C-alpha positions as a Markdown table, in Angstrom:
| # | Residue | x | y | z |
|---|---|---|---|---|
| 1 | Met | 96.6 | 83.0 | 97.2 |
| 2 | Asn | 96.4 | 79.3 | 96.1 |
| 3 | Thr | 95.6 | 76.7 | 98.7 |
| 4 | Pro | 98.0 | 73.8 | 98.5 |
| 5 | Arg | 96.5 | 70.6 | 97.2 |
| 6 | Val | 97.4 | 67.6 | 99.4 |
| 7 | Arg | 97.3 | 64.1 | 98.1 |
| 8 | Thr | 97.9 | 61.0 | 100.2 |
| 9 | Val | 100.5 | 58.7 | 98.5 |
| 10 | Leu | 101.0 | 56.1 | 101.2 |
| 11 | Glu | 98.6 | 55.1 | 104.0 |
| 12 | Ala | 99.5 | 53.2 | 107.1 |
| 13 | Ala | 98.9 | 49.8 | 105.4 |
| 14 | Asp | 101.0 | 50.8 | 102.4 |
| 15 | Ile | 103.9 | 51.9 | 104.6 |
| 16 | Asp | 103.8 | 48.6 | 106.5 |
| 17 | Arg | 103.7 | 46.6 | 103.2 |
| 18 | Val | 106.7 | 48.5 | 101.7 |
| 19 | Leu | 108.7 | 48.1 | 104.9 |
| 20 | Thr | 108.1 | 44.4 | 104.9 |
| 21 | Arg | 109.3 | 44.2 | 101.3 |
| 22 | Ile | 112.4 | 46.3 | 102.1 |
| 23 | Ser | 113.2 | 44.1 | 105.1 |
| 24 | His | 113.1 | 41.0 | 102.9 |
| 25 | Glu | 115.3 | 42.6 | 100.2 |
| 26 | Ile | 117.9 | 43.7 | 102.8 |
| 27 | Val | 118.2 | 40.1 | 104.2 |
| 28 | Glu | 118.3 | 38.6 | 100.7 |
| 29 | Arg | 121.1 | 40.8 | 99.5 |
| 30 | Ala | 123.1 | 40.3 | 102.7 |
| 31 | Lys | 122.5 | 36.6 | 102.4 |
| 32 | Gly | 121.2 | 36.5 | 106.0 |
| 33 | Ala | 120.8 | 38.9 | 108.9 |
| 34 | Asp | 123.9 | 38.1 | 110.9 |
| 35 | Glu | 126.1 | 40.9 | 109.7 |
| 36 | Ile | 123.4 | 43.6 | 109.3 |
| 37 | Val | 123.3 | 46.8 | 111.4 |
| 38 | Leu | 120.5 | 49.3 | 110.8 |
| 39 | Leu | 121.2 | 53.0 | 111.4 |
| 40 | Gly | 118.2 | 55.3 | 111.3 |
| 41 | Ile | 119.0 | 58.9 | 110.3 |
| 42 | Gln | 117.5 | 61.3 | 112.8 |
| 43 | Thr | 114.6 | 62.0 | 113.0 |
| 44 | Arg | 112.1 | 59.8 | 111.1 |
| 45 | Gly | 114.7 | 57.4 | 109.9 |
| 46 | Val | 115.1 | 56.0 | 113.4 |
| 47 | Pro | 111.5 | 54.6 | 113.8 |
| 48 | Leu | 111.7 | 53.3 | 110.3 |
| 49 | Ala | 114.9 | 51.5 | 111.1 |
| 50 | Glu | 113.4 | 50.1 | 114.3 |
| 51 | Arg | 110.3 | 48.8 | 112.3 |
| 52 | Ile | 112.6 | 47.2 | 109.7 |
| 53 | Gly | 114.7 | 45.6 | 112.5 |
| 54 | Arg | 111.6 | 44.1 | 114.1 |
| 55 | Lys | 110.4 | 42.7 | 110.8 |
| 56 | Ile | 113.7 | 41.1 | 110.1 |
| 57 | Ser | 113.9 | 39.7 | 113.6 |
| 58 | Asp | 110.4 | 38.2 | 113.2 |
| 59 | Phe | 111.1 | 36.3 | 110.0 |
| 60 | Glu | 114.8 | 35.5 | 110.6 |
| 61 | Asn | 114.3 | 34.6 | 114.2 |
| 62 | Thr | 117.3 | 36.6 | 115.2 |
| 63 | Ser | 117.9 | 40.1 | 116.7 |
| 64 | Val | 119.1 | 42.8 | 114.3 |
| 65 | Pro | 121.1 | 45.6 | 115.9 |
| 66 | Val | 119.5 | 49.0 | 115.4 |
| 67 | Gly | 121.0 | 52.5 | 116.1 |
| 68 | Ala | 120.5 | 56.2 | 115.4 |
| 69 | Leu | 122.7 | 58.6 | 113.5 |
| 70 | Asp | 122.7 | 62.3 | 114.0 |
| 71 | Ile | 124.1 | 64.2 | 111.0 |
| 72 | Thr | 123.6 | 67.8 | 112.2 |
| 73 | Met | 127.2 | 68.7 | 112.4 |
| 74 | Tyr | 128.0 | 67.2 | 109.0 |
| 75 | Arg | 125.4 | 69.1 | 107.0 |
| 76 | Asp | 126.7 | 71.5 | 104.3 |
| 77 | Asp | 124.0 | 74.1 | 105.1 |
| 78 | Leu | 124.8 | 74.8 | 108.7 |
| 79 | Arg | 125.6 | 78.4 | 108.1 |
| 80 | Leu | 122.5 | 78.9 | 105.9 |
| 81 | Arg | 119.9 | 77.6 | 108.3 |
| 82 | Pro | 118.9 | 78.5 | 111.8 |
| 83 | Ala | 120.6 | 76.6 | 114.6 |
| 84 | Arg | 119.0 | 73.3 | 115.4 |
| 85 | Ala | 119.3 | 71.1 | 118.4 |
| 86 | Leu | 121.7 | 68.1 | 118.2 |
| 87 | Glu | 120.0 | 64.7 | 118.1 |
| 88 | Thr | 121.4 | 61.5 | 119.5 |
| 89 | Thr | 123.9 | 59.2 | 117.7 |
| 90 | Ala | 123.6 | 55.7 | 119.3 |
| 91 | Leu | 125.5 | 52.8 | 117.9 |
| 92 | Pro | 124.5 | 49.3 | 118.8 |
| 93 | Glu | 126.8 | 47.4 | 121.2 |
| 94 | Val | 128.2 | 45.3 | 118.2 |
| 95 | Gly | 129.4 | 48.5 | 116.6 |
| 96 | Ile | 129.7 | 48.9 | 112.8 |
| 97 | Asp | 133.2 | 47.6 | 112.0 |
| 98 | Gly | 133.1 | 44.9 | 109.4 |
| 99 | Arg | 129.3 | 44.9 | 109.3 |
| 100 | Ile | 126.8 | 45.7 | 106.5 |
| 101 | Val | 125.4 | 49.0 | 107.6 |
| 102 | Val | 122.0 | 49.9 | 106.2 |
| 103 | Leu | 121.3 | 53.7 | 106.5 |
| 104 | Val | 117.6 | 54.2 | 106.8 |
| 105 | Asp | 115.8 | 57.5 | 106.0 |
| 106 | Asp | 112.3 | 58.7 | 105.2 |
| 107 | Val | 112.8 | 60.8 | 102.0 |
| 108 | Leu | 115.7 | 60.8 | 99.5 |
| 109 | Phe | 115.8 | 64.2 | 97.7 |
| 110 | Ser | 119.0 | 66.0 | 96.8 |
| 111 | Gly | 121.3 | 63.4 | 98.3 |
| 112 | Arg | 122.9 | 65.9 | 100.7 |
| 113 | Thr | 121.5 | 64.3 | 103.9 |
| 114 | Ile | 123.0 | 61.0 | 102.8 |
| 115 | Arg | 126.4 | 62.6 | 102.0 |
| 116 | Ala | 126.4 | 64.0 | 105.5 |
| 117 | Ala | 125.5 | 60.6 | 106.9 |
| 118 | Leu | 128.4 | 59.0 | 105.1 |
| 119 | Asp | 130.7 | 61.6 | 106.6 |
| 120 | Ala | 129.4 | 61.0 | 110.1 |
| 121 | Leu | 129.7 | 57.3 | 109.6 |
| 122 | Gln | 133.4 | 57.6 | 108.7 |
| 123 | Glu | 134.2 | 58.9 | 112.2 |
| 124 | Leu | 132.4 | 56.0 | 113.9 |
| 125 | Gly | 134.0 | 53.0 | 112.3 |
| 126 | Arg | 134.7 | 51.0 | 109.2 |
| 127 | Pro | 131.7 | 49.0 | 107.9 |
| 128 | Arg | 132.3 | 46.2 | 105.4 |
| 129 | Ala | 129.6 | 47.8 | 103.2 |
| 130 | Val | 127.1 | 50.7 | 103.5 |
| 131 | Arg | 123.7 | 50.5 | 101.9 |
| 132 | Leu | 120.7 | 52.9 | 101.8 |
| 133 | Ala | 117.0 | 52.2 | 102.4 |
| 134 | Val | 114.4 | 55.0 | 102.0 |
| 135 | Leu | 110.7 | 55.1 | 102.3 |
| 136 | Val | 110.3 | 57.5 | 99.4 |
| 137 | Asp | 112.6 | 58.6 | 96.6 |
| 138 | Arg | 111.3 | 61.8 | 95.2 |
| 139 | Gly | 114.2 | 62.5 | 92.7 |
| 140 | His | 116.0 | 65.8 | 92.0 |
| 141 | Arg | 119.4 | 64.5 | 93.1 |
| 142 | Gln | 122.3 | 67.0 | 93.3 |
| 143 | Leu | 124.9 | 64.3 | 94.2 |
| 144 | Pro | 125.6 | 60.9 | 92.7 |
| 145 | Ile | 123.7 | 59.0 | 95.4 |
| 146 | Arg | 121.0 | 56.4 | 94.9 |
| 147 | Ala | 119.1 | 54.1 | 97.3 |
| 148 | Asp | 119.6 | 50.4 | 97.3 |
| 149 | Tyr | 116.1 | 49.8 | 98.8 |
| 150 | Val | 113.1 | 52.1 | 98.0 |
| 151 | Gly | 109.6 | 51.9 | 99.3 |
| 152 | Lys | 108.1 | 54.1 | 96.7 |
| 153 | Asn | 109.6 | 56.1 | 93.8 |
| 154 | Leu | 107.6 | 59.3 | 93.6 |
| 155 | Pro | 108.4 | 61.6 | 90.8 |
| 156 | Thr | 107.8 | 65.2 | 92.0 |
| 157 | Ala | 108.1 | 68.8 | 90.8 |
| 158 | Leu | 110.3 | 71.1 | 92.8 |
| 159 | Gln | 107.3 | 73.1 | 93.9 |
| 160 | Glu | 105.8 | 70.0 | 95.5 |
| 161 | Ser | 106.6 | 68.9 | 99.1 |
| 162 | Val | 106.7 | 65.3 | 100.4 |
| 163 | Arg | 105.6 | 64.9 | 104.0 |
| 164 | Val | 106.2 | 61.7 | 106.0 |
| 165 | Arg | 104.2 | 61.3 | 109.2 |
| 166 | Leu | 105.0 | 58.3 | 111.4 |
| 167 | Gln | 103.1 | 57.1 | 114.5 |
| 168 | Glu | 106.2 | 57.4 | 116.7 |
| 169 | Thr | 106.9 | 61.0 | 115.8 |
| 170 | Asp | 103.6 | 62.4 | 114.5 |
| 171 | Gly | 100.8 | 60.3 | 115.9 |
| 172 | Ser | 99.8 | 58.6 | 112.5 |
| 173 | Asp | 101.3 | 56.9 | 109.5 |
| 174 | Glu | 101.0 | 58.5 | 106.1 |
| 175 | Val | 103.0 | 60.1 | 103.2 |
| 176 | Thr | 101.5 | 63.1 | 101.5 |
| 177 | Leu | 102.4 | 65.1 | 98.4 |
| 178 | Ser | 101.4 | 68.8 | 98.3 |
| 179 | Ser | 101.8 | 71.5 | 95.8 |
| 180 | Gly | 102.6 | 75.0 | 97.0 |
| 181 | Arg | 105.6 | 77.3 | 97.1 |
| 182 | Pro | 108.7 | 76.3 | 95.2 |
| 183 | Thr | 111.0 | 74.1 | 97.2 |
| 184 | Pro | 114.7 | 75.3 | 97.3 |
| 185 | Leu | 116.6 | 72.3 | 96.0 |
| 186 | Gly | 118.3 | 70.5 | 98.9 |
| 187 | Thr | 115.6 | 71.2 | 101.4 |
| 188 | Asp | 112.2 | 69.9 | 102.2 |
| 189 | Pro | 110.2 | 72.6 | 104.1 |
| 190 | Thr | 107.6 | 70.2 | 105.4 |
| 191 | Ser | 109.9 | 67.8 | 107.1 |
| 192 | Gly | 112.5 | 70.4 | 108.1 |
| 193 | Asp | 115.3 | 68.3 | 106.8 |
| 194 | Ala | 117.6 | 68.5 | 103.8 |
| 195 | Ala | 117.3 | 65.2 | 101.9 |
């Protein structure tokens, strides 16, 4: 039996640096922070959205609304996977109508999580625009979805797994890449989420 090799791709300082860059890119493209709403996709997208919101608030000197989006009931693999608990969807008081909504997630893989997020968003309001920010883009898309803001492009093989650990959910910040058993396309066994 082969022991999986694990390689650290981003450390805490790297994650902080790329989130700072993404924050500036979001504001630059939106021509200011006034119309931005950040929605983190449960689970690890939420603390990432909160961090980006704090960074934008710091350098723009204005509060940026941040919320959470649960996509569980919109997934296309519900019947293929064990039941999972519903997470919280929490929109900011300003809502999303007419706003520039930036969906935030940890890893972009097949694109199915983002498709589910777009379906969920459709029931919550009508944003002026929807954009996507991800910490890691690992490739292997099954749907025509791409991120507008990417922390790190990380070409991977299907038998590799990307694991994001965040202080808020896991007690430390790091992104690792490990080789091991083949990954069924559309799932990431280390994070437990389709991406």
